[in-house]
C-alpha positions in Angstrom: 15.8 71.4 52.3 13.2 74.0 51.3 12.0 71.8 48.4 11.5 68.8 50.7 9.5 71.0 53.1 7.4 72.2 50.2 6.7 68.7 49.0 5.9 67.5 52.5 3.5 70.5 53.0 1.7 69.9 49.7 1.4 66.2 50.5 -0.2 67.1 53.8 -2.6 69.5 52.0 -3.6 66.7 49.6 -4.2 64.2 52.3 -6.1 66.7 54.4 -8.2 67.6 51.4 -9.0 64.0 50.8 -10.2 63.6 54.3 -12.3 66.8 54.2 -14.2 65.9 51.0 -17.2 63.8 51.5 -17.5 60.4 49.8 -20.3 61.8 47.6 -18.1 64.5 46.3 -15.4 62.0 45.4 -17.9 59.7 43.8 -19.4 62.6 41.8 -15.9 63.7 40.7 -15.3 60.3 39.2 -18.4 60.2 37.1 -21.0 62.5 35.5 -23.9 64.8 36.3 -27.2 64.6 34.4 -30.1 67.0 34.1 -33.0 67.6 31.6 -34.2 70.7 29.7 -37.7 71.1 28.3 -37.9 72.2 24.7 -40.6 70.3 22.7 -39.9 67.4 24.9 -37.3 66.4 27.6 -33.8 66.6 26.4 -31.3 64.7 28.5 -28.0 66.3 29.2 -25.0 64.5 30.8 -21.9 66.3 31.8 -18.9 63.9 31.9 -16.0 64.8 34.2 -12.4 65.0 33.1 -10.4 61.9 32.7 -6.9 61.2 31.5 -8.4 60.4 28.1 -10.2 63.7 27.9 -9.0 66.2 30.5 -12.0 68.5 30.0 -15.6 68.6 31.3 -17.8 67.7 28.3 -21.6 67.5 27.6 -23.5 64.8 25.9 -27.0 65.8 24.6 -29.8 63.3 23.9 -33.0 64.2 22.1 -36.5 63.4 23.6 -36.3 59.9 21.9 -33.0 59.1 23.7 -30.7 59.5 20.7 -27.4 61.2 21.2 -27.3 64.3 19.0 -24.1 66.0 20.1 -21.1 66.1 22.4 -18.9 69.0 23.1 -16.3 70.1 25.7 -17.6 72.9 27.9 -14.9 75.2 26.5 -16.7 74.9 23.1 -14.1 72.6 21.5 -15.2 69.2 19.9 -15.3 66.1 22.1 -15.4 62.5 20.8 -15.1 64.1 17.4 -18.4 65.9 17.7 -19.9 69.3 18.6 -23.4 70.5 19.4 -24.0 71.7 15.8 -27.0 69.2 15.4 -28.6 70.4 18.6 -31.3 73.0 18.0 -30.3 76.5 19.1 -33.1 76.9 21.6 -32.1 73.7 23.3 -28.4 74.8 23.4 -29.4 78.1 24.9 -31.4 76.3 27.6 -28.6 73.9 28.3 -26.0 76.7 28.6 -28.3 78.7 30.9 -28.9 75.7 33.2 -27.2 76.1 36.7 -25.4 72.7 36.4 -23.9 73.7 33.1 -22.7 77.0 34.5 -21.3 75.3 37.6 -19.2 72.9 35.6 -18.2 75.5 33.0 -16.7 77.5 35.8 -14.9 74.4 37.1 -13.5 74.0 33.5 -12.3 77.5 33.5 -10.5 77.0 36.9 -9.0 73.7 35.6 -7.6 75.7 32.6 -6.1 78.2 35.0 -4.6 75.4 37.0 -3.0 74.0 33.8 -1.5 77.3 33.1 0.0 77.5 36.6 1.4 74.0 36.2 3.0 75.0 32.9 4.4 78.2 34.4 6.1 76.3 37.2 7.7 74.0 34.6 6.9 70.9 36.7 8.2 67.6 35.5 5.1 65.4 35.6 7.1 62.3 35.4 8.4 62.9 39.0 6.2 62.0 41.9 7.1 65.1 43.9 6.1 67.4 41.0 2.9 65.4 40.5 2.0 66.1 44.1 2.6 69.8 43.7 0.4 69.8 40.5 -2.3 67.8 42.3 -2.3 70.6 45.0 -2.7 73.2 42.3 -5.6 71.4 40.6 -7.4 70.7 43.9 -6.9 74.2 45.1 -8.2 75.7 41.9 -11.2 73.4 41.3 -12.0 72.0 44.8 -12.5 68.6 43.0 -10.6 65.4 43.1 -10.6 63.6 39.8 -8.9 60.5 41.1 -8.2 59.1 44.6 -5.3 61.0 46.2 -3.2 57.9 46.4 -3.5 57.1 42.7 -0.3 58.9 41.6 -0.2 57.1 38.2 -3.8 58.2 37.3 -3.1 61.8 38.4 0.2 61.8 36.5 -1.6 60.7 33.3 -4.4 63.2 33.8 -2.0 66.1 34.5 0.2 65.3 31.5 -2.9 65.2 29.3 -4.2 68.5 30.9 -0.9 70.3 30.2 
């Protein structure tokens, strides 16, 4: 009985959360954020949001000519088999000091904390009820929806990749 009440409560939290978030926040959560830094020209930076294929925020860096010169997860690990090793240090410093980078780095840290909580609860991410609990943990930690709340399969894949 208590488990059913918990599942019902968390389902309600997820549904209320969906209704409280604006459409723009949900659209942003599904895509990426771009900004530029100036260092001998404009360097374009794109932060891609987590997906089930890569459950981490990661940054793509393009030189002033538009050529991609590096990709890296915001936790410093390689992404797409690349790092920021070819990006000049002055550019990397400006990127990492940018408010948008800092904002999403904090979200990544919160996502990592959520993954630890999910592991600690030993949830079975093949069960819908446990996926709903895990969604509640991720949303509470990051205040971000990565997928529509009713897309349990996408959430399940993402959560399994995250943990």
